[in-house]
N, C-alpha and C positions, 0 to 999 in steps of 0.2 A: 346708063346707070348711072347714078351720079358722085361726082367724088365721095360723099358723104357715106355713102349705100356703101361705096366695094370699103373705103372703111373699116363701116361699121363687121359685112361681110368678112374681110379679113380677120377683123381682133375679136372676132367669134369662133375663125378658124385658130388663128392662135391659142384660143379658152382654149380647144379642145383637144389642144397638139401638145398643151401645158400640165394640160388633165390624167393625157394618155400615160403622157413622161411621168407623173408623179406614183400613180399607181405601177407602173411596169417595172420603175426603181430602172428610169431612164434619163438622165443628169442631162444627158447629146438635144434628146427631143424635147425636155421637160425647157430646158434655156431657149432651143430652139421657138419653141410657143410665144415663148415671153415677148422672148422680141419680135414675135411676127404681133403678139395682139402687141405691144407698144406702137406697133410702125402702125399699125389697122386707129389707131388710139390717135393718133396725129392724122395721123390722113383724113381720121372724119371730120377732128376739128381747123381740119384748113380746108374739109369741104362746104362746114359749119358757117366760117369768116365767110367764103366767097357768095355761101347762099342769103344772107344777110345783105352783104355789101350790095350783089346783085334788086336786093327788096329794098333797100337804101335809096339809091339810086331810084330803083320804080318810083317812091313817092316825093321823092323830089322832081324829076318827071312832068309828075302828077300836078304837084304840089308848083308848075308856073309853066304849066298851059293853064290850066286856072284863072 
């Protein structure tokens, strides 16, 4: 699984925990979910940047071969 996909999964898991924390009135669970969501968003962004950089390197390599 790519880093981008792991980030999306972590963000979704965090969003779920945050929602359960809000509904249950559990501020600790809510905060944990918000932290996980933020970590997931950062991981997803890093994964997206790595993917885009890889795509760029492939395009440059293809252009050089022509």
